[in-house]
PAKOLGU-239275 format. One record per residue: residue in one letter; x, y, z of N, C-alpha, C in turn. Coordinates in pm, whole numbers, padded with zeros to 5 digits, always signed. Each point is the difference from the previous one (the first is absolute). Last residue first. Layout:
N
AXYZXYZXYZ ...
END
This chain:
244
G+09722+13213+11283+00171+00017+00038+00097+00015-00068 V-00550+00050+00125+00105-00067-00039+00115+00056-00027 G-00317+00196+00324-00032-00147-00005+00063-00101-00176 P-00129+00587-00024+00015-00133+00123-00022-00133+00045 W+00277+00178-00412-00152+00001+00028-00033-00016+00077 A+00485+00223-00119-00084-00163+00008-00086+00093+00017 S+00284+00374-00144+00014-00111+00084-00104-00113-00036 T+00305+00383-00211-00032-00134-00046-00025-00007+00156 G+00187+00532-00004+00032-00151-00045-00136-00083-00060 S+00034+00413+00236+00016+00055-00170+00007-00142+00000 S-00215+00125+00500+00135-00083-00125-00103+00030-00126 G-00090+00377+00344-00051-00106-00043+00084-00090-00084 S-00164+00557+00054+00095-00153+00058-00062-00060-00018 G-00091+00442-00219+00143-00057+00010+00021-00158+00096 G-00425+00244-00033+00106+00108+00025+00155-00002+00006 P-00451-00297-00180+00081+00185-00113+00110+00077+00117 S+00031-00505+00009-00105+00094+00027+00095+00127-00017 R+00146-00495-00239-00002+00150+00033-00109+00071+00066 V-00039-00544-00084+00005+00061-00107+00026+00134+00131 A+00121-00545-00147-00018+00137+00110-00016+00138-00064 R-00089-00513-00177+00109+00144-00043-00068+00074+00130 G-00326-00398-00074+00184-00073+00029+00115+00110-00002 T-00498-00009-00160+00158+00046-00076+00122-00005+00008 C-00398-00086+00247-00048+00006-00051+00090-00018-00126 R+00054+00236+00438-00034-00197+00032-00043-00084-00185 Q+00094+00480+00036+00157-00058+00025-00041-00116+00020 R-00346+00247-00087+00051-00021-00129+00113-00058+00008 K-00213+00147+00419-00057-00098-00134+00019-00114-00089 A+00220+00379+00288-00067-00138+00073-00017-00090-00145 R-00083+00415-00091+00165+00003-00012+00046-00179+00033 A-00486+00221+00057+00035-00027-00121+00139-00080-00031 H-00086+00229+00375-00100-00142+00074+00001-00086-00207 A+00154+00470+00149+00076-00101+00015-00059-00181+00025 G-00106+00353-00393+00015+00004+00125+00028-00095+00067 G-00002+00002-00476-00091+00089+00061+00051+00060+00125 R+00032-00250-00529+00098+00057+00057-00098+00072+00091 R-00153-00490-00245-00021+00214-00032+00058-00022+00151 L-00056-00439-00287+00031+00016+00143+00020+00148+00021 P-00293-00276-00303+00109+00060-00050+00045+00066+00130 A-00329-00479+00020-00021+00200-00015+00119+00025+00029 R-00153-00503+00107+00072+00011-00163-00030+00201-00051 G+00102-00221+00529-00047+00033-00110+00045-00033-00136 C+00193-00076+00469+00043+00036-00079-00100+00124-00076 G-00063-00440+00237-00051+00147+00128+00062+00146-00097 P+00317-00479-00072-00162-00027+00015-00018+00193+00109 P+00444+00057-00357-00061-00148+00216-00121+00085-00026 R+00243+00001-00492-00034+00072+00167+00010-00150+00007 L+00225+00091-00413-00084-00056+00042-00006+00055+00164 V-00014+00186-00451+00045+00064+00090-00050-00155+00034 G-00213+00157-00368+00140-00083-00061+00095+00066+00124 F-00430+00037+00085+00108+00134-00114+00116-00002-00050 G-00195-00353+00347-00050+00161-00008+00084+00093-00099 Y-00111-00544+00258+00080+00056-00085-00072+00180-00029 E+00130-00381+00439-00132+00045-00101+00073+00038-00135 F+00079-00340+00429+00044+00170-00032-00061+00017-00106 G+00032-00405+00340-00080+00129+00056+00047+00125-00054 E+00278-00383-00217-00121-00056+00130+00011+00098+00050 A+00252+00154-00487-00013-00104+00137-00073+00014+00102 P-00135-00056-00552+00065+00141+00094+00018-00084+00162 G+00087-00253-00497-00088+00047+00065-00002+00097+00131 G+00333-00281-00289-00066+00181-00065-00148+00005+00088 V+00101-00542+00021+00157+00102-00023-00107+00112-00029 A-00211-00366+00116+00057+00030+00130+00075+00131-00034 G-00172-00239-00394-00135+00103+00095+00028+00008+00168 A+00269-00331-00282-00079+00136-00060-00043+00090+00096 G+00068-00394+00153+00117+00039-00014+00058+00158-00029 D-00394-00320-00061-00063+00050+00138+00216+00116+00025 E-00115-00272-00405-00059+00147+00017-00014+00091+00130 A+00312-00436-00092+00029+00123-00046-00078+00113-00014 R-00129-00380+00211+00054+00021+00065+00078+00096-00086 G-00358-00207-00244+00008+00096+00160+00091+00122+00042 S+00128-00354-00351-00080+00179-00083-00067+00078+00124 A+00220-00457+00168+00088+00068-00026-00065+00178-00057 A-00329-00390+00042+00080+00105+00145+00121+00064-00031 G-00187-00204-00343-00117+00048+00030+00087+00069+00129 G+00251-00284-00209+00022+00060-00053-00156+00126+00046 A+00034-00462+00132+00106+00191+00052+00116+00048-00052 G-00466-00248-00156+00015+00001+00157+00085+00092+00063 A-00011-00256-00416-00048+00111+00014-00020+00094+00151 E+00253-00413-00049+00122+00147-00067-00146+00114-00020 A-00241-00400+00119+00152+00038+00089+00064+00130+00021 A-00314-00205-00281-00012+00041+00105+00043+00100+00100 A+00197-00320-00365-00120+00137-00036-00040+00052+00126 R+00155-00423+00147+00083+00101-00053-00032+00192-00090 A-00296-00395+00064+00036+00073+00093+00154+00078+00023 A-00226-00221-00421-00072+00129+00092+00033+00066+00169 E+00265-00350-00233+00044+00111-00076-00193+00095+00073 A-00015-00397+00138+00158+00075+00068+00045+00081-00084 K-00424-00223-00131-00002+00018+00090+00093+00097+00091 R+00047-00295-00411-00079+00197-00011+00031+00068+00134 A+00157-00447-00069+00073+00151+00015-00080+00076-00053 A-00214-00347+00199+00061-00001+00085+00116+00154-00084 R-00280-00249-00274-00091+00192+00074+00138-00030+00079 R+00185-00333-00262-00078+00224-00098-00043+00042+00124 S+00085-00448+00131+00096+00088+00020+00017+00123-00098 R-00419-00260+00044+00038-00003+00085+00127+00116+00003 S-00027-00146-00404-00164-00016+00016+00053+00111+00171 E+00265-00370-00150+00022+00119-00032-00084+00095-00002 L-00107-00427+00240+00113+00020+00036+00008+00123-00122 W-00291-00198-00170-00050+00029+00061+00078+00108+00151 A+00078-00228-00391-00069+00140-00042-00023+00028+00081 G+00232-00405+00085+00128+00071-00017-00098+00144-00070 A-00277-00392+00086+00074+00080+00147+00103+00079-00015 W-00209-00209-00368-00102-00017+00033+00046+00090+00182 E+00314-00212-00235-00052+00164-00127-00076+00011+00100 P+00387-00283+00191-00079+00045-00074-00093+00114-00078 P+00470+00071+00181-00173-00084+00103-00052-00042-00086 E+00533+00038-00148-00094+00089-00010-00222-00102+00118 E+00601-00219+00078-00114+00032-00079-00130+00146+00018 A+00363-00229+00306+00027+00179-00097-00091-00023-00131 T-00061-00242+00490-00022-00015-00108+00061+00151-00102 D-00140-00341+00476+00151+00115-00073-00007-00021-00097 P-00401-00263+00195+00165+00017+00010+00021+00110-00021 V-00351-00314+00253+00018+00113-00068+00143+00055-00006 A-00025-00417+00178-00216-00001-00066+00017+00166-00068 Q+00374-00084+00188+00001-00089-00001-00146-00028-00144 P+00068+00295+00464+00052+00016-00096+00037-00103-00136 E-00332+00008+00456+00084-00112-00114+00047+00128-00106 Q-00185+00211+00320+00080-00120+00082+00028-00110-00110 A-00111+00471-00097-00009-00009+00093+00140-00130+00038 W-00312+00038-00348+00114+00058-00047+00076+00042+00107 L-00431-00253+00084+00119-00069-00077+00097+00075-00012 L-00290+00318+00215+00054-00090+00058+00037-00135-00121 L-00141+00347-00239+00072+00091+00106+00084-00169+00078 L-00347-00121-00259+00006+00007-00037+00182+00078+00045 G-00460-00042+00234+00106-00116-00031+00114-00023-00083 L-00264+00435+00063+00126-00095+00117+00008-00097+00045 A-00213+00168-00399+00135+00065+00031+00036-00061+00103 H-00411-00144-00012+00107-00085-00176+00123+00063+00048 K-00384+00137+00302+00071-00126-00003+00133-00068-00076 C-00085+00550-00017-00173-00109-00025+00094-00150+00047 P+00155+00515+00144+00045-00063-00076-00096-00133+00017 F-00260+00310+00071+00139-00021-00146+00084+00008+00146 K-00515-00125-00147+00061+00012+00087+00174+00038-00068 R-00432-00147-00218-00012+00161+00031+00087+00043+00064 S-00040-00494-00312+00032+00099+00080-00027+00149+00030 P+00024-00337-00371-00162+00111+00012+00008+00007+00137 C+00488-00155-00338-00163-00016+00060-00031+00066+00074 S+00365+00109-00223-00140-00050-00076-00088-00075+00042 C+00420+00345+00206-00021-00132-00051-00137-00018-00029 K+00389+00327+00228-00107+00017-00083+00014-00161-00021 Y+00250+00438+00303+00000-00232-00057-00102+00082-00092 G+00417+00262+00299-00102+00013-00065-00097-00136-00045 P+00390+00270+00338-00124-00100-00041-00057+00003-00028 G+00300+00448+00023-00021-00126+00095-00082-00107-00117 Q+00203+00369-00191-00143+00036+00085-00085-00040+00119 G+00430-00110-00305+00003+00206-00018-00121-00034+00124 G+00114-00430-00129-00068+00082-00180+00003+00162+00087 D+00012-00524+00209-00019+00235+00054-00082+00045-00114 L-00006-00471-00077+00011+00025+00176+00089+00108+00102 D-00391-00254-00368+00071+00182-00017+00104-00029+00101 V-00321-00432-00217+00038+00104+00115+00145+00047-00051 V-00418-00295-00180+00108+00021-00029+00016+00121+00109 T-00297-00402-00267+00081+00061+00160+00082+00034-00036 Q-00487-00248-00256+00159+00084+00023+00035+00081+00071 Y-00278-00533-00056-00028+00243+00021+00191+00011+00037 P-00276-00437-00294+00076+00061+00114-00026+00109+00001 R-00366-00311-00275+00196+00088-00004+00011+00074+00190 S-00405-00269-00084+00103-00051-00100+00134+00120+00000 G-00261-00048+00465-00018+00047-00098+00072-00049-00102 S+00062-00017+00461-00124-00072-00029-00021-00012-00141 G+00466+00138+00115-00131+00006+00080-00094-00049-00034 K+00589+00106-00031-00092-00097-00103-00063-00038+00132 C+00311+00404-00138-00016-00093+00080-00127-00100-00046 L+00417+00276-00114-00083-00049-00115-00084-00040+00108 G+00442+00419+00002-00036-00190+00015-00188-00001-00033 W+00449+00368+00182-00065-00056-00091-00041-00133-00010 V+00276+00440+00215+00019-00065+00042-00169-00101-00081 A+00422+00449+00068-00153+00005-00069-00011-00167+00035 S+00442+00194-00015-00126+00113+00045-00133-00039+00023 G+00391-00315-00060-00001+00078+00109-00068+00110+00001 D-00131-00323-00309+00149+00063-00069+00066+00105+00129 T-00374-00436-00083+00032+00065+00129+00163+00106-00057 G-00406-00483-00074+00122+00029-00021+00002+00200+00032 T-00368-00489-00172+00026+00080+00124+00173+00071-00040 A-00380-00316-00218+00085+00099-00046+00047+00086+00059 S-00340-00313+00313+00110+00009-00180-00001+00118-00007 W-00255-00202+00407+00086+00052-00043+00073-00079-00160 P-00272-00207+00361-00064+00054-00035+00064+00122-00090 R+00293-00277+00301-00088-00097-00119-00118+00135-00041 A+00349+00079+00354+00050+00002-00156-00104-00019-00106 T-00072+00190+00467+00024-00078-00025+00026+00045-00153 S-00248+00221+00248+00146+00094+00036+00105-00132-00036 L-00553+00055+00061+00039+00030-00129+00227+00015-00012 K-00277-00040+00418-00031-00075-00069+00041-00017-00101 S+00054+00415+00251+00081-00139+00039-00001-00080-00121 G-00316+00329-00041+00101+00027-00123+00110-00133+00063 A-00389-00011+00255+00010-00034-00137+00123+00011-00081 K-00006+00220+00434-00036-00171+00028-00007-00016-00165 R-00033+00448+00051+00181-00075-00012+00026-00161+00071 S-00406+00233-00108+00061+00065-00120+00128-00064+00042 A-00288+00003+00348-00094-00092-00127+00141-00044-00085 A+00086+00347+00314-00008-00106+00083-00077-00134-00154 D+00150+00502-00200-00093-00043+00132+00033-00103+00053 P+00248+00267-00338-00128+00027+00053-00103-00011+00122 A+00472-00140-00164-00002-00019+00048-00120+00076+00075 L+00459+00030-00002-00058+00105-00140-00170-00059+00048 A+00299-00192+00280+00020+00120+00087-00105+00105-00176 S+00253-00430-00069-00206-00005+00040-00079+00129+00092 I+00424-00031-00210-00067-00024-00099-00133+00001+00079 Q+00423+00035+00226-00114+00091-00069-00045+00026-00114 E+00140-00426+00297-00040+00112+00054-00089+00151-00054 A+00311-00332-00221-00156-00033+00020-00104+00059+00079 T+00446+00196-00250-00022-00091+00065-00163-00002+00023 W+00313+00182-00473-00049+00020+00171-00068-00086+00050 R+00442+00029-00348-00105-00009+00044-00099+00021+00140 V+00468+00069-00286-00044-00051+00074-00135+00048+00061 T+00329-00066-00472-00116+00043+00084-00025-00070+00150 Q+00522-00056-00223-00126-00012+00002-00107+00029+00037 G+00462+00140-00051-00075-00011-00117-00155-00038-00037 G+00406-00025+00353-00022-00076-00047-00111+00073-00133 M-00028+00277+00399+00193+00005-00073+00016-00142-00141 G-00527+00108+00051+00127+00022+00136+00104+00004-00114 V-00514+00214-00142+00125-00039+00039+00063-00016+00044 V-00525+00139+00061+00132+00073-00037+00120-00128-00002 T-00568+00120-00002+00090-00109-00020+00143+00071+00014 P-00370+00289+00271+00002-00009-00103+00175-00170+00016 V-00331+00032+00413+00119+00076-00054-00004-00030-00161 P-00428-00107+00253+00159-00063-00037+00044+00142-00062 V-00267+00097+00453-00086+00000-00158+00170-00121-00075 S-00238-00002+00551+00118+00084-00112-00069-00020-00143 L-00280-00034+00464+00058-00060-00062+00113+00065-00109 A-00379+00036+00454+00099+00088-00043+00081-00093-00105 R-00498-00072+00156+00168-00055+00053+00084+00100-00037 G-00524-00058-00013+00059+00092+00039+00148+00023+00043 G-00265-00308-00280-00040-00031+00098+00053+00110+00086 V+00362-00034-00351-00124-00034+00043-00060-00038+00071 G+00296+00453-00228-00045-00172+00036-00110-00066-00009 G+00148+00441-00118-00020+00024+00153+00024-00147+00058 V+00209+00105-00433+00005+00028+00054-00036+00004+00131 G-00097-00321-00321+00136-00045+00032+00032+00142+00088 V-00414+00087-00335+00078-00138+00078+00107+00051+00067 G-00236+00343-00223+00076+00005+00122-00044-00116+00094 S-00111+00133-00478-00101-00061+00059+00020+00065+00143 D+00433+00104-00294-00195+00056-00071-00141+00030+00147 L+00384-00261+00002+00104+00141-00016-00124+00057+00045 A+00075-00393-00192-00066-00008+00156+00023+00136+00021 T-00227-00061-00520+00193-00038+00116-00037-00011+00186 R-00322-00147-00557+00017+00139+00192+00112-00020+00072 V-00353-00127-00493+00136-00018+00098+00010+00091+00066 A-00334-00342-00232+00006+00094+00021+00169-00025+00110 G-00264-00330-00451+00016+00004+00127+00123+00141+00078 C-00174-00268-00468-00054+00153+00040+00063+00050+00183 M+00096-00246-00533+00088-00052+00192-00093+00178-00001 
END
């Protein structure tokens, strides 16, 4: 069996619709109040057809006559469809699998879903007795593909979780670094000089004693009033100009 595999979501079928018309993608199969599987409608299944020709061909295969060994467990539908060759086509549809509907058929068609998958789904939807619910395992050829698809979905989900966790950890680390960089630096508009926080313009050279200009500069740069030689001036502590 070398049929091709592709999901409706991967191919875009059912999302944009057919012929430019917006059509809805079938929802996953659910179980009703009485425990009975709620099946899709014919309209929902027809919306999955890749083109009008496939929709028409699938409708012709929606009778029980060409089908055998059909069944469903509520999460997948399978069956054998008689074709032109000696061997029937093996058709299986994963109704959801955590990643949207998926199809596999041993026919040579490159359309997704092919006419056999569409016909099987229509038969399942319209004639429940022709595709009975079963508690048994799917046939080996169907079960092997369903299991591999389930494993792929699990790996994708795990990778997505790991990426989300890594992204959250990186964001937290960045916030911590930003917070650390905001502590311990000089106040905006000031600079360090010889262990003293100085306003801009004071320079980094030692402040020397001198005349009135020097005393004013020392007061502005150190925040401390400097007594003049004549004894005038305050002996207390004053603020820098513009700083409360």
